[in-house]
Structures are given as structure tokens and as C-alpha cells.
C-alpha positions in Angstrom: -38.2 -10.7 5.1 -38.0 -7.6 2.7 -35.5 -7.7 0.0 -34.2 -4.1 1.3 -33.3 -6.0 5.0 -31.6 -8.9 2.9 -29.2 -7.3 0.5 -28.0 -5.2 3.8 -26.7 -8.3 6.1 -25.4 -9.9 3.2 -23.6 -6.5 2.5 -22.7 -6.2 5.9 -21.7 -10.3 5.7 -19.3 -9.4 2.4 -17.5 -6.6 4.1 -16.8 -9.1 7.2 -15.3 -11.4 4.5 -13.3 -9.0 3.3 -12.0 -7.7 6.7 -11.3 -11.1 7.5 -9.3 -11.7 3.8 -7.6 -8.6 4.4 -6.0 -10.0 8.1 -5.5 -13.0 6.8 -3.3 -12.1 3.9 -1.9 -9.1 6.3 -3.0 -6.4 3.0 -2.0 -3.4 4.3 -1.0 0.5 3.0 2.3 1.5 2.2 2.4 3.8 5.7 0.6 1.1 7.5 3.6 -1.4 6.4 6.4 1.6 7.2 5.5 1.8 10.4 5.0 -1.3 11.9 8.6 -2.7 10.3 12.2 -2.8 11.5 13.6 0.0 9.4 16.8 -0.9 8.0 19.6 0.5 5.7 17.7 1.4 2.7 14.8 3.1 3.7 17.3 5.4 6.3 18.8 6.3 3.2 15.6 6.7 1.8 14.5 9.1 4.3 18.0 11.3 3.8 16.2 12.0 0.0 12.8 12.4 0.4 10.4 13.3 3.5 7.4 11.1 2.2 7.0 8.0 0.7 5.4 8.8 -1.9 8.4 8.6 -4.4 8.7 5.0 -2.3 4.8 4.2 -3.7 5.6 5.5 -7.2 9.1 3.1 -7.5 7.1 0.1 -6.6 4.3 0.8 -9.0 6.9 1.4 -11.8 8.6 -1.5 -11.1 5.1 -4.1 -11.2 4.5 -4.3 -7.1 1.1 -5.3 -7.2 -1.5 -3.1 -5.6 -4.6 -5.0 -3.8 -6.6 -1.5 -3.4 -6.8 1.7 -5.2 -8.4 4.6 -3.8 -8.5 7.5 -5.6 -10.4 11.4 -4.4 -13.4 11.6 -6.1 -13.6 15.5 -7.3 -10.8 14.8 -9.8 -9.0 11.5 -10.0 -5.8 12.0 -7.8 -4.8 9.1 -6.7 -4.5 9.1 -2.8 -3.5 5.5 -1.4 -3.6 1.7 -2.4 -3.1 -1.8 -0.7 -0.6 -4.4 -0.7 0.7 -7.6 0.2 2.9 -6.9 3.7 5.5 -10.0 2.0 5.6 -8.3 -1.0 6.6 -4.9 0.6 8.6 -6.6 3.5 10.9 -7.6 -0.6 10.5 -5.2 -2.4 10.3 -2.2 -0.5 13.7 -1.9 0.6 14.9 -2.3 -3.5 12.7 0.1 -4.5 13.8 2.6 -1.8 17.6 1.9 -3.5 16.8 2.6 -6.3 15.0 5.5 -5.7 18.3 6.9 -4.2 20.0 5.9 -6.3 18.2 8.0 -8.9 18.0 11.1 -6.8 22.2 10.3 -6.5 22.8 9.7 -10.4 20.6 12.0 -12.0 
């Protein structure tokens, strides 16, 4: 087996391992989390003031919620999306949504 064939199979195996680990840990984007979660009062209030999840993502980052991966646009380095552990978003997403609402109302 040539070196390039070995590398291909090794890379493919690593990609499969990463995919399996993501599924096991339930790694999701903010949009995937929002689309697959029952919404409470906090997120309903959030969307009365904001039209997308961008501000919530910034609030999560500001509050130190760990991003598993980050994706930036190659040409200009603009942030595109991040992935999080679902469990973290389940707990902290609604709290950060309320923080956004309070910030909008009182500032």
C-alpha cells in the first residue's frame, strides 16, 4: 500500500471517529439546537426583540459557554457558526436569551 493510500484511509477513519464522537456528545449548532428544542418563555420573549439567533450566540460567547468548533469565512475571517454541546445550550440558552431581552429593554 502506498503512502497516499494509507493516509486516505487514515483520514477517512479519523473523520468517522469525529462524526461518531459528535453524535455521542450531541454536538449541535445553535440553529440545530433551536430547531429541535421545545421553546419556553425565554426564547419566545427573545424573538419578540430579535429576528435571528445571532445575538443569542454572541451572548453565549460573552458568558463563556464553550464552543466546540468555530467556522470562519475564508476570504475575510468573518465568523459564520459554532457548535456547542447540546446539554450546555439546554441549560444556558434560555438564561442567555433572557439576558439579551433584559439588555434590550433596559439599555
